[in-house]
PDB file of N, CA, C and O in Angstrom:
ATOM      1  N   MET A   1      33.402 -46.517 108.005  1.00  0.00           N
ATOM      2  CA  MET A   1      32.484 -46.396 106.881  1.00  0.00           C
ATOM      3  C   MET A   1      32.335 -44.932 106.463  1.00  0.00           C
ATOM      4  O   MET A   1      32.334 -44.612 105.274  1.00  0.00           O
ATOM      5  N   VAL A   2      32.211 -44.068 107.437  1.00  0.00           N
ATOM      6  CA  VAL A   2      32.059 -42.646 107.142  1.00  0.00           C
ATOM      7  C   VAL A   2      33.315 -42.111 106.472  1.00  0.00           C
ATOM      8  O   VAL A   2      33.234 -41.256 105.590  1.00  0.00           O
ATOM      9  N   LEU A   3      34.455 -42.600 106.877  1.00  0.00           N
ATOM     10  CA  LEU A   3      35.721 -42.163 106.289  1.00  0.00           C
ATOM     11  C   LEU A   3      35.779 -42.498 104.795  1.00  0.00           C
ATOM     12  O   LEU A   3      36.265 -41.696 103.998  1.00  0.00           O
ATOM     13  N   TYR A   4      35.286 -43.674 104.417  1.00  0.00           N
ATOM     14  CA  TYR A   4      35.253 -44.043 103.001  1.00  0.00           C
ATOM     15  C   TYR A   4      34.383 -43.097 102.192  1.00  0.00           C
ATOM     16  O   TYR A   4      34.749 -42.705 101.084  1.00  0.00           O
ATOM     17  N   VAL A   5      33.254 -42.738 102.730  1.00  0.00           N
ATOM     18  CA  VAL A   5      32.345 -41.820 102.037  1.00  0.00           C
ATOM     19  C   VAL A   5      33.006 -40.459 101.866  1.00  0.00           C
ATOM     20  O   VAL A   5      32.910 -39.856 100.797  1.00  0.00           O
ATOM     21  N   VAL A   6      33.667 -39.974 102.893  1.00  0.00           N
ATOM     22  CA  VAL A   6      34.346 -38.681 102.820  1.00  0.00           C
ATOM     23  C   VAL A   6      35.467 -38.723 101.788  1.00  0.00           C
ATOM     24  O   VAL A   6      35.618 -37.784 101.008  1.00  0.00           O
ATOM     25  N   VAL A   7      36.250 -39.791 101.771  1.00  0.00           N
ATOM     26  CA  VAL A   7      37.349 -39.922 100.814  1.00  0.00           C
ATOM     27  C   VAL A   7      36.821 -39.987  99.380  1.00  0.00           C
ATOM     28  O   VAL A   7      37.358 -39.321  98.495  1.00  0.00           O
ATOM     29  N   ILE A   8      35.794 -40.767  99.147  1.00  0.00           N
ATOM     30  CA  ILE A   8      35.201 -40.865  97.807  1.00  0.00           C
ATOM     31  C   ILE A   8      34.629 -39.523  97.379  1.00  0.00           C
ATOM     32  O   ILE A   8      34.800 -39.121  96.228  1.00  0.00           O
ATOM     33  N   TYR A   9      33.959 -38.827  98.276  1.00  0.00           N
ATOM     34  CA  TYR A   9      33.415 -37.509  97.965  1.00  0.00           C
ATOM     35  C   TYR A   9      34.527 -36.534  97.603  1.00  0.00           C
ATOM     36  O   TYR A   9      34.406 -35.803  96.620  1.00  0.00           O
ATOM     37  N   LEU A  10      35.607 -36.508  98.375  1.00  0.00           N
ATOM     38  CA  LEU A  10      36.711 -35.588  98.094  1.00  0.00           C
ATOM     39  C   LEU A  10      37.379 -35.898  96.760  1.00  0.00           C
ATOM     40  O   LEU A  10      37.700 -34.983  96.002  1.00  0.00           O
ATOM     41  N   ILE A  11      37.590 -37.168  96.467  1.00  0.00           N
ATOM     42  CA  ILE A  11      38.187 -37.541  95.188  1.00  0.00           C
ATOM     43  C   ILE A  11      37.282 -37.126  94.026  1.00  0.00           C
ATOM     44  O   ILE A  11      37.759 -36.565  93.039  1.00  0.00           O
ATOM     45  N   ALA A  12      35.991 -37.399  94.139  1.00  0.00           N
ATOM     46  CA  ALA A  12      35.052 -37.018  93.080  1.00  0.00           C
ATOM     47  C   ALA A  12      35.006 -35.509  92.907  1.00  0.00           C
ATOM     48  O   ALA A  12      34.950 -35.012  91.782  1.00  0.00           O
ATOM     49  N   HIS A  13      35.031 -34.784  94.006  1.00  0.00           N
ATOM     50  CA  HIS A  13      34.990 -33.321  93.948  1.00  0.00           C
ATOM     51  C   HIS A  13      36.254 -32.765  93.293  1.00  0.00           C
ATOM     52  O   HIS A  13      36.171 -31.845  92.479  1.00  0.00           O
ATOM     53  N   ILE A  14      37.405 -33.302  93.632  1.00  0.00           N
ATOM     54  CA  ILE A  14      38.665 -32.832  93.053  1.00  0.00           C
ATOM     55  C   ILE A  14      38.719 -33.140  91.557  1.00  0.00           C
ATOM     56  O   ILE A  14      39.104 -32.281  90.764  1.00  0.00           O
ATOM     57  N   VAL A  15      38.342 -34.338  91.170  1.00  0.00           N
ATOM     58  CA  VAL A  15      38.352 -34.706  89.746  1.00  0.00           C
ATOM     59  C   VAL A  15      37.390 -33.823  88.963  1.00  0.00           C
ATOM     60  O   VAL A  15      37.730 -33.337  87.884  1.00  0.00           O
ATOM     61  N   GLU A  16      36.211 -33.617  89.490  1.00  0.00           N
ATOM     62  CA  GLU A  16      35.219 -32.780  88.795  1.00  0.00           C
ATOM     63  C   GLU A  16      35.673 -31.332  88.720  1.00  0.00           C
ATOM     64  O   GLU A  16      35.528 -30.692  87.678  1.00  0.00           O
ATOM     65  N   GLY A  17      36.214 -30.815  89.797  1.00  0.00           N
ATOM     66  CA  GLY A  17      36.564 -29.402  89.851  1.00  0.00           C
ATOM     67  C   GLY A  17      37.834 -29.033  89.108  1.00  0.00           C
ATOM     68  O   GLY A  17      37.933 -27.937  88.556  1.00  0.00           O
ATOM     69  N   TYR A  18      38.804 -29.931  89.086  1.00  0.00           N
ATOM     70  CA  TYR A  18      40.094 -29.602  88.499  1.00  0.00           C
ATOM     71  C   TYR A  18      40.349 -30.249  87.132  1.00  0.00           C
ATOM     72  O   TYR A  18      41.267 -29.840  86.421  1.00  0.00           O
ATOM     73  N   ILE A  19      39.551 -31.250  86.758  1.00  0.00           N
ATOM     74  CA  ILE A  19      39.786 -31.930  85.482  1.00  0.00           C
ATOM     75  C   ILE A  19      38.581 -31.804  84.556  1.00  0.00           C
ATOM     76  O   ILE A  19      38.705 -31.278  83.450  1.00  0.00           O
ATOM     77  N   VAL A  20      37.430 -32.276  84.992  1.00  0.00           N
ATOM     78  CA  VAL A  20      36.268 -32.372  84.102  1.00  0.00           C
ATOM     79  C   VAL A  20      35.735 -30.994  83.721  1.00  0.00           C
ATOM     80  O   VAL A  20      35.588 -30.704  82.534  1.00  0.00           O
ATOM     81  N   THR A  21      35.447 -30.153  84.685  1.00  0.00           N
ATOM     82  CA  THR A  21      34.863 -28.845  84.391  1.00  0.00           C
ATOM     83  C   THR A  21      35.774 -27.961  83.548  1.00  0.00           C
ATOM     84  O   THR A  21      35.297 -27.392  82.566  1.00  0.00           O
ATOM     85  N   PRO A  22      37.061 -27.812  83.875  1.00  0.00           N
ATOM     86  CA  PRO A  22      37.918 -26.992  83.000  1.00  0.00           C
ATOM     87  C   PRO A  22      38.033 -27.554  81.587  1.00  0.00           C
ATOM     88  O   PRO A  22      38.079 -26.792  80.621  1.00  0.00           O
ATOM     89  N   TRP A  23      38.078 -28.871  81.457  1.00  0.00           N
ATOM     90  CA  TRP A  23      38.178 -29.476  80.131  1.00  0.00           C
ATOM     91  C   TRP A  23      36.933 -29.165  79.299  1.00  0.00           C
ATOM     92  O   TRP A  23      37.046 -28.808  78.127  1.00  0.00           O
ATOM     93  N   ILE A  24      35.759 -29.296  79.891  1.00  0.00           N
ATOM     94  CA  ILE A  24      34.509 -29.003  79.180  1.00  0.00           C
ATOM     95  C   ILE A  24      34.432 -27.524  78.832  1.00  0.00           C
ATOM     96  O   ILE A  24      34.050 -27.175  77.715  1.00  0.00           O
ATOM     97  N   GLN A  25      34.787 -26.652  79.764  1.00  0.00           N
ATOM     98  CA  GLN A  25      34.744 -25.221  79.485  1.00  0.00           C
ATOM     99  C   GLN A  25      35.721 -24.849  78.375  1.00  0.00           C
ATOM    100  O   GLN A  25      35.405 -24.009  77.534  1.00  0.00           O
ATOM    101  N   HIS A  26      36.882 -25.451  78.362  1.00  0.00           N
ATOM    102  CA  HIS A  26      37.865 -25.148  77.322  1.00  0.00           C
ATOM    103  C   HIS A  26      37.375 -25.619  75.962  1.00  0.00           C
ATOM    104  O   HIS A  26      37.604 -24.943  74.959  1.00  0.00           O
ATOM    105  N   ARG A  27      36.714 -26.752  75.912  1.00  0.00           N
ATOM    106  CA  ARG A  27      36.216 -27.274  74.634  1.00  0.00           C
ATOM    107  C   ARG A  27      35.049 -26.444  74.095  1.00  0.00           C
ATOM    108  O   ARG A  27      34.930 -26.269  72.883  1.00  0.00           O
ATOM    109  N   LEU A  28      34.193 -25.936  74.969  1.00  0.00           N
ATOM    110  CA  LEU A  28      33.008 -25.218  74.511  1.00  0.00           C
ATOM    111  C   LEU A  28      33.284 -23.747  74.244  1.00  0.00           C
ATOM    112  O   LEU A  28      32.921 -23.238  73.183  1.00  0.00           O
ATOM    113  N   VAL A  29      33.906 -23.068  75.165  1.00  0.00           N
ATOM    114  CA  VAL A  29      34.169 -21.632  75.024  1.00  0.00           C
ATOM    115  C   VAL A  29      35.581 -21.376  75.515  1.00  0.00           C
ATOM    116  O   VAL A  29      35.847 -21.452  76.714  1.00  0.00           O
ATOM    117  N   TYR A  30      36.492 -21.072  74.593  1.00  0.00           N
ATOM    118  CA  TYR A  30      37.860 -20.825  75.004  1.00  0.00           C
ATOM    119  C   TYR A  30      37.999 -19.365  75.421  1.00  0.00           C
ATOM    120  O   TYR A  30      37.763 -18.457  74.623  1.00  0.00           O
ATOM    121  N   LEU A  31      38.382 -19.147  76.667  1.00  0.00           N
ATOM    122  CA  LEU A  31      38.714 -17.822  77.173  1.00  0.00           C
ATOM    123  C   LEU A  31      40.157 -17.858  77.661  1.00  0.00           C
ATOM    124  O   LEU A  31      40.516 -18.728  78.454  1.00  0.00           O
ATOM    125  N   PRO A  32      40.973 -16.945  77.209  1.00  0.00           N
ATOM    126  CA  PRO A  32      42.354 -16.916  77.712  1.00  0.00           C
ATOM    127  C   PRO A  32      42.375 -16.704  79.227  1.00  0.00           C
ATOM    128  O   PRO A  32      41.637 -15.864  79.742  1.00  0.00           O
ATOM    129  N   PRO A  33      43.209 -17.452  79.937  1.00  0.00           N
ATOM    130  CA  PRO A  33      43.247 -17.321  81.401  1.00  0.00           C
ATOM    131  C   PRO A  33      43.549 -15.900  81.877  1.00  0.00           C
ATOM    132  O   PRO A  33      43.003 -15.464  82.891  1.00  0.00           O
ATOM    133  N   ALA A  34      44.402 -15.181  81.168  1.00  0.00           N
ATOM    134  CA  ALA A  34      44.709 -13.800  81.571  1.00  0.00           C
ATOM    135  C   ALA A  34      43.467 -12.919  81.482  1.00  0.00           C
ATOM    136  O   ALA A  34      43.264 -12.047  82.327  1.00  0.00           O
ATOM    137  N   LEU A  35      42.640 -13.137  80.470  1.00  0.00           N
ATOM    138  CA  LEU A  35      41.402 -12.368  80.321  1.00  0.00           C
ATOM    139  C   LEU A  35      40.442 -12.653  81.477  1.00  0.00           C
ATOM    140  O   LEU A  35      39.783 -11.741  81.975  1.00  0.00           O
ATOM    141  N   ILE A  36      40.364 -13.891  81.894  1.00  0.00           N
ATOM    142  CA  ILE A  36      39.507 -14.250  83.018  1.00  0.00           C
ATOM    143  C   ILE A  36      39.991 -13.563  84.297  1.00  0.00           C
ATOM    144  O   ILE A  36      39.188 -13.014  85.052  1.00  0.00           O
ATOM    145  N   LEU A  37      41.308 -13.595  84.537  1.00  0.00           N
ATOM    146  CA  LEU A  37      41.849 -12.972  85.755  1.00  0.00           C
ATOM    147  C   LEU A  37      41.644 -11.460  85.769  1.00  0.00           C
ATOM    148  O   LEU A  37      41.293 -10.887  86.801  1.00  0.00           O
ATOM    149  N   VAL A  38      41.861 -10.818  84.628  1.00  0.00           N
ATOM    150  CA  VAL A  38      41.661  -9.363  84.553  1.00  0.00           C
ATOM    151  C   VAL A  38      40.194  -9.022  84.770  1.00  0.00           C
ATOM    152  O   VAL A  38      39.869  -8.068  85.477  1.00  0.00           O
ATOM    153  N   THR A  39      39.315  -9.799  84.162  1.00  0.00           N
ATOM    154  CA  THR A  39      37.877  -9.558  84.328  1.00  0.00           C
ATOM    155  C   THR A  39      37.469  -9.742  85.786  1.00  0.00           C
ATOM    156  O   THR A  39      36.712  -8.934  86.324  1.00  0.00           O
ATOM    157  N   GLN A  40      37.962 -10.793  86.427  1.00  0.00           N
ATOM    158  CA  GLN A  40      37.631 -11.015  87.834  1.00  0.00           C
ATOM    159  C   GLN A  40      38.178  -9.891  88.710  1.00  0.00           C
ATOM    160  O   GLN A  40      37.519  -9.477  89.663  1.00  0.00           O
ATOM    161  N   PHE A  41      39.360  -9.398  88.403  1.00  0.00           N
ATOM    162  CA  PHE A  41      39.948  -8.304  89.181  1.00  0.00           C
ATOM    163  C   PHE A  41      39.085  -7.051  89.094  1.00  0.00           C
ATOM    164  O   PHE A  41      38.768  -6.441  90.115  1.00  0.00           O
ATOM    165  N   PHE A  42      38.703  -6.667  87.874  1.00  0.00           N
ATOM    166  CA  PHE A  42      37.906  -5.452  87.722  1.00  0.00           C
ATOM    167  C   PHE A  42      36.493  -5.622  88.269  1.00  0.00           C
ATOM    168  O   PHE A  42      35.927  -4.675  88.816  1.00  0.00           O
ATOM    169  N   MET A  43      35.921  -6.805  88.130  1.00  0.00           N
ATOM    170  CA  MET A  43      34.595  -7.034  88.700  1.00  0.00           C
ATOM    171  C   MET A  43      34.651  -6.997  90.222  1.00  0.00           C
ATOM    172  O   MET A  43      33.686  -6.576  90.860  1.00  0.00           O
ATOM    173  N   LYS A  44      35.759  -7.428  90.815  1.00  0.00           N
ATOM    174  CA  LYS A  44      35.925  -7.336  92.271  1.00  0.00           C
ATOM    175  C   LYS A  44      35.966  -5.875  92.698  1.00  0.00           C
ATOM    176  O   LYS A  44      35.394  -5.508  93.724  1.00  0.00           O
ATOM    177  N   LEU A  45      36.646  -5.038  91.908  1.00  0.00           N
ATOM    178  CA  LEU A  45      36.710  -3.618  92.241  1.00  0.00           C
ATOM    179  C   LEU A  45      35.345  -2.943  92.164  1.00  0.00           C
ATOM    180  O   LEU A  45      35.001  -2.122  93.015  1.00  0.00           O
ATOM    181  N   PHE A  46      34.576  -3.292  91.147  1.00  0.00           N
ATOM    182  CA  PHE A  46      33.309  -2.603  90.912  1.00  0.00           C
ATOM    183  C   PHE A  46      32.121  -3.222  91.637  1.00  0.00           C
ATOM    184  O   PHE A  46      31.209  -2.499  92.041  1.00  0.00           O
ATOM    185  N   ALA A  47      32.109  -4.546  91.812  1.00  0.00           N
ATOM    186  CA  ALA A  47      30.914  -5.184  92.363  1.00  0.00           C
ATOM    187  C   ALA A  47      31.193  -6.087  93.559  1.00  0.00           C
ATOM    188  O   ALA A  47      30.274  -6.739  94.056  1.00  0.00           O
ATOM    189  N   GLY A  48      32.427  -6.144  94.030  1.00  0.00           N
ATOM    190  CA  GLY A  48      32.736  -6.953  95.208  1.00  0.00           C
ATOM    191  C   GLY A  48      32.719  -8.441  94.920  1.00  0.00           C
ATOM    192  O   GLY A  48      33.011  -8.877  93.807  1.00  0.00           O
ATOM    193  N   SER A  49      32.371  -9.217  95.942  1.00  0.00           N
ATOM    194  CA  SER A  49      32.388 -10.677  95.823  1.00  0.00           C
ATOM    195  C   SER A  49      31.392 -11.190  94.797  1.00  0.00           C
ATOM    196  O   SER A  49      31.661 -12.175  94.110  1.00  0.00           O
ATOM    197  N   VAL A  50      30.260 -10.541  94.687  1.00  0.00           N
ATOM    198  CA  VAL A  50      29.267 -10.945  93.680  1.00  0.00           C
ATOM    199  C   VAL A  50      29.846 -10.754  92.278  1.00  0.00           C
ATOM    200  O   VAL A  50      29.588 -11.556  91.380  1.00  0.00           O
ATOM    201  N   GLY A  51      30.616  -9.706  92.099  1.00  0.00           N
ATOM    202  CA  GLY A  51      31.248  -9.460  90.811  1.00  0.00           C
ATOM    203  C   GLY A  51      32.224 -10.549  90.423  1.00  0.00           C
ATOM    204  O   GLY A  51      32.316 -10.911  89.250  1.00  0.00           O
ATOM    205  N   VAL A  52      32.953 -11.077  91.392  1.00  0.00           N
ATOM    206  CA  VAL A  52      33.890 -12.162  91.112  1.00  0.00           C
ATOM    207  C   VAL A  52      33.135 -13.413  90.681  1.00  0.00           C
ATOM    208  O   VAL A  52      33.569 -14.123  89.774  1.00  0.00           O
ATOM    209  N   MET A  53      32.010 -13.681  91.330  1.00  0.00           N
ATOM    210  CA  MET A  53      31.220 -14.859  90.960  1.00  0.00           C
ATOM    211  C   MET A  53      30.606 -14.717  89.571  1.00  0.00           C
ATOM    212  O   MET A  53      30.441 -15.709  88.861  1.00  0.00           O
ATOM    213  N   LEU A  54      30.268 -13.494  89.182  1.00  0.00           N
ATOM    214  CA  LEU A  54      29.620 -13.279  87.894  1.00  0.00           C
ATOM    215  C   LEU A  54      30.596 -12.938  86.772  1.00  0.00           C
ATOM    216  O   LEU A  54      30.179 -12.823  85.619  1.00  0.00           O
ATOM    217  N   ALA A  55      31.868 -12.774  87.072  1.00  0.00           N
ATOM    218  CA  ALA A  55      32.831 -12.311  86.070  1.00  0.00           C
ATOM    219  C   ALA A  55      32.961 -13.280  84.894  1.00  0.00           C
ATOM    220  O   ALA A  55      32.851 -12.859  83.742  1.00  0.00           O
ATOM    221  N   THR A  56      33.187 -14.543  85.157  1.00  0.00           N
ATOM    222  CA  THR A  56      33.391 -15.501  84.067  1.00  0.00           C
ATOM    223  C   THR A  56      32.117 -15.726  83.258  1.00  0.00           C
ATOM    224  O   THR A  56      32.189 -15.712  82.029  1.00  0.00           O
ATOM    225  N   PRO A  57      30.953 -15.933  83.881  1.00  0.00           N
ATOM    226  CA  PRO A  57      29.745 -16.069  83.061  1.00  0.00           C
ATOM    227  C   PRO A  57      29.455 -14.833  82.210  1.00  0.00           C
ATOM    228  O   PRO A  57      29.033 -14.965  81.062  1.00  0.00           O
ATOM    229  N   LEU A  58      29.674 -13.644  82.752  1.00  0.00           N
ATOM    230  CA  LEU A  58      29.453 -12.432  81.957  1.00  0.00           C
ATOM    231  C   LEU A  58      30.461 -12.316  80.823  1.00  0.00           C
ATOM    232  O   LEU A  58      30.129 -11.824  79.744  1.00  0.00           O
ATOM    233  N   MET A  59      31.690 -12.766  81.060  1.00  0.00           N
ATOM    234  CA  MET A  59      32.697 -12.746  80.001  1.00  0.00           C
ATOM    235  C   MET A  59      32.326 -13.721  78.886  1.00  0.00           C
ATOM    236  O   MET A  59      32.525 -13.421  77.709  1.00  0.00           O
ATOM    237  N   VAL A  60      31.792 -14.880  79.247  1.00  0.00           N
ATOM    238  CA  VAL A  60      31.348 -15.843  78.229  1.00  0.00           C
ATOM    239  C   VAL A  60      30.216 -15.246  77.403  1.00  0.00           C
ATOM    240  O   VAL A  60      30.203 -15.377  76.179  1.00  0.00           O
ATOM    241  N   ILE A  61      29.275 -14.597  78.061  1.00  0.00           N
ATOM    242  CA  ILE A  61      28.167 -13.955  77.339  1.00  0.00           C
ATOM    243  C   ILE A  61      28.693 -12.885  76.400  1.00  0.00           C
ATOM    244  O   ILE A  61      28.251 -12.781  75.256  1.00  0.00           O
ATOM    245  N   ALA A  62      29.637 -12.091  76.884  1.00  0.00           N
ATOM    246  CA  ALA A  62      30.218 -11.044  76.028  1.00  0.00           C
ATOM    247  C   ALA A  62      30.949 -11.637  74.839  1.00  0.00           C
ATOM    248  O   ALA A  62      30.833 -11.122  73.727  1.00  0.00           O
ATOM    249  N   MET A  63      31.703 -12.713  75.048  1.00  0.00           N
ATOM    250  CA  MET A  63      32.425 -13.342  73.933  1.00  0.00           C
ATOM    251  C   MET A  63      31.462 -13.928  72.905  1.00  0.00           C
ATOM    252  O   MET A  63      31.702 -13.824  71.702  1.00  0.00           O
ATOM    253  N   VAL A  64      30.383 -14.538  73.364  1.00  0.00           N
ATOM    254  CA  VAL A  64      29.391 -15.087  72.430  1.00  0.00           C
ATOM    255  C   VAL A  64      28.762 -13.961  71.622  1.00  0.00           C
ATOM    256  O   VAL A  64      28.623 -14.073  70.404  1.00  0.00           O
ATOM    257  N   LEU A  65      28.381 -12.879  72.291  1.00  0.00           N
ATOM    258  CA  LEU A  65      27.782 -11.752  71.574  1.00  0.00           C
ATOM    259  C   LEU A  65      28.753 -11.135  70.572  1.00  0.00           C
ATOM    260  O   LEU A  65      28.363 -10.797  69.454  1.00  0.00           O
ATOM    261  N   ILE A  66      30.001 -10.987  70.963  1.00  0.00           N
ATOM    262  CA  ILE A  66      30.996 -10.420  70.050  1.00  0.00           C
ATOM    263  C   ILE A  66      31.182 -11.315  68.842  1.00  0.00           C
ATOM    264  O   ILE A  66      31.219 -10.833  67.711  1.00  0.00           O
ATOM    265  N   LYS A  67      31.300 -12.615  69.070  1.00  0.00           N
ATOM    266  CA  LYS A  67      31.500 -13.532  67.946  1.00  0.00           C
ATOM    267  C   LYS A  67      30.284 -13.600  67.040  1.00  0.00           C
ATOM    268  O   LYS A  67      30.420 -13.646  65.818  1.00  0.00           O
ATOM    269  N   GLU A  68      29.107 -13.606  67.625  1.00  0.00           N
ATOM    270  CA  GLU A  68      27.890 -13.718  66.814  1.00  0.00           C
ATOM    271  C   GLU A  68      27.564 -12.419  66.082  1.00  0.00           C
ATOM    272  O   GLU A  68      27.227 -12.448  64.898  1.00  0.00           O
ATOM    273  N   LEU A  69      27.660 -11.288  66.767  1.00  0.00           N
ATOM    274  CA  LEU A  69      27.242 -10.027  66.177  1.00  0.00           C
ATOM    275  C   LEU A  69      28.342  -9.362  65.354  1.00  0.00           C
ATOM    276  O   LEU A  69      28.070  -8.841  64.273  1.00  0.00           O
ATOM    277  N   TYR A  70      29.564  -9.371  65.843  1.00  0.00           N
ATOM    278  CA  TYR A  70      30.633  -8.653  65.173  1.00  0.00           C
ATOM    279  C   TYR A  70      31.301  -9.501  64.090  1.00  0.00           C
ATOM    280  O   TYR A  70      31.493  -9.047  62.962  1.00  0.00           O
ATOM    281  N   PHE A  71      31.644 -10.714  64.439  1.00  0.00           N
ATOM    282  CA  PHE A  71      32.340 -11.563  63.479  1.00  0.00           C
ATOM    283  C   PHE A  71      31.397 -12.442  62.672  1.00  0.00           C
ATOM    284  O   PHE A  71      31.744 -12.868  61.570  1.00  0.00           O
ATOM    285  N   GLY A  72      30.219 -12.717  63.199  1.00  0.00           N
ATOM    286  CA  GLY A  72      29.258 -13.561  62.503  1.00  0.00           C
ATOM    287  C   GLY A  72      29.696 -15.007  62.404  1.00  0.00           C
ATOM    288  O   GLY A  72      29.314 -15.702  61.463  1.00  0.00           O
ATOM    289  N   GLN A  73      30.492 -15.475  63.356  1.00  0.00           N
ATOM    290  CA  GLN A  73      30.969 -16.848  63.343  1.00  0.00           C
ATOM    291  C   GLN A  73      30.104 -17.715  64.235  1.00  0.00           C
ATOM    292  O   GLN A  73      29.476 -17.246  65.184  1.00  0.00           O
ATOM    293  N   GLU A  74      30.092 -19.013  63.894  1.00  0.00           N
ATOM    294  CA  GLU A  74      29.402 -19.965  64.747  1.00  0.00           C
ATOM    295  C   GLU A  74      30.419 -20.602  65.673  1.00  0.00           C
ATOM    296  O   GLU A  74      31.601 -20.703  65.344  1.00  0.00           O
ATOM    297  N   TRP A  75      29.948 -21.030  66.836  1.00  0.00           N
ATOM    298  CA  TRP A  75      30.864 -21.614  67.823  1.00  0.00           C
ATOM    299  C   TRP A  75      31.395 -22.953  67.369  1.00  0.00           C
ATOM    300  O   TRP A  75      32.482 -23.346  67.793  1.00  0.00           O
ATOM    301  N   THR A  76      30.677 -23.668  66.526  1.00  0.00           N
ATOM    302  CA  THR A  76      31.153 -24.981  66.107  1.00  0.00           C
ATOM    303  C   THR A  76      32.435 -24.874  65.302  1.00  0.00           C
ATOM    304  O   THR A  76      33.255 -25.792  65.334  1.00  0.00           O
ATOM    305  N   ASP A  77      32.629 -23.780  64.583  1.00  0.00           N
ATOM    306  CA  ASP A  77      33.874 -23.594  63.823  1.00  0.00           C
ATOM    307  C   ASP A  77      35.064 -23.490  64.754  1.00  0.00           C
ATOM    308  O   ASP A  77      36.118 -24.054  64.461  1.00  0.00           O
ATOM    309  N   ASP A  78      34.929 -22.785  65.870  1.00  0.00           N
ATOM    310  CA  ASP A  78      36.026 -22.604  66.803  1.00  0.00           C
ATOM    311  C   ASP A  78      36.405 -23.908  67.472  1.00  0.00           C
ATOM    312  O   ASP A  78      37.588 -24.187  67.663  1.00  0.00           O
ATOM    313  N   VAL A  79      35.416 -24.709  67.830  1.00  0.00           N
ATOM    314  CA  VAL A  79      35.686 -25.952  68.551  1.00  0.00           C
ATOM    315  C   VAL A  79      36.457 -26.909  67.658  1.00  0.00           C
ATOM    316  O   VAL A  79      37.407 -27.546  68.114  1.00  0.00           O
ATOM    317  N   THR A  80      36.068 -27.021  66.396  1.00  0.00           N
ATOM    318  CA  THR A  80      36.774 -27.935  65.502  1.00  0.00           C
ATOM    319  C   THR A  80      38.149 -27.402  65.144  1.00  0.00           C
ATOM    320  O   THR A  80      39.080 -28.190  64.981  1.00  0.00           O
ATOM    321  N   ASP A  81      38.310 -26.079  65.016  1.00  0.00           N
ATOM    322  CA  ASP A  81      39.605 -25.508  64.717  1.00  0.00           C
ATOM    323  C   ASP A  81      40.557 -25.639  65.902  1.00  0.00           C
ATOM    324  O   ASP A  81      41.749 -25.889  65.720  1.00  0.00           O
ATOM    325  N   ALA A  82      40.035 -25.470  67.115  1.00  0.00           N
ATOM    326  CA  ALA A  82      40.879 -25.544  68.304  1.00  0.00           C
ATOM    327  C   ALA A  82      41.342 -26.969  68.559  1.00  0.00           C
ATOM    328  O   ALA A  82      42.439 -27.185  69.073  1.00  0.00           O
ATOM    329  N   ALA A  83      40.514 -27.941  68.204  1.00  0.00           N
ATOM    330  CA  ALA A  83      40.871 -29.337  68.434  1.00  0.00           C
ATOM    331  C   ALA A  83      41.917 -29.814  67.425  1.00  0.00           C
ATOM    332  O   ALA A  83      42.672 -30.745  67.702  1.00  0.00           O
ATOM    333  N   ALA A  84      41.959 -29.188  66.282  1.00  0.00           N
ATOM    334  CA  ALA A  84      42.900 -29.649  65.240  1.00  0.00           C
ATOM    335  C   ALA A  84      44.296 -29.145  65.441  1.00  0.00           C
ATOM    336  O   ALA A  84      45.184 -29.452  64.646  1.00  0.00           O
TER     337      ALA A  84
END
């Protein structure tokens, strides 16, 4: 019985971590993978392990601010354009 619970948990965790979450993140805020890796690398140099954990959320915040303040675009335009 315990083995079934462990197997179901692992399957749910893998599906959520490798399929659902990346798909949702890609649909809401598109960040190029190379940009994420470079940001994580530099945050590791400057802030250690905490920097790696905060790299992607800080990059999303920076992208939102750049798009809103510099370009004046709404995020809904990007989502519909990316899907087409």
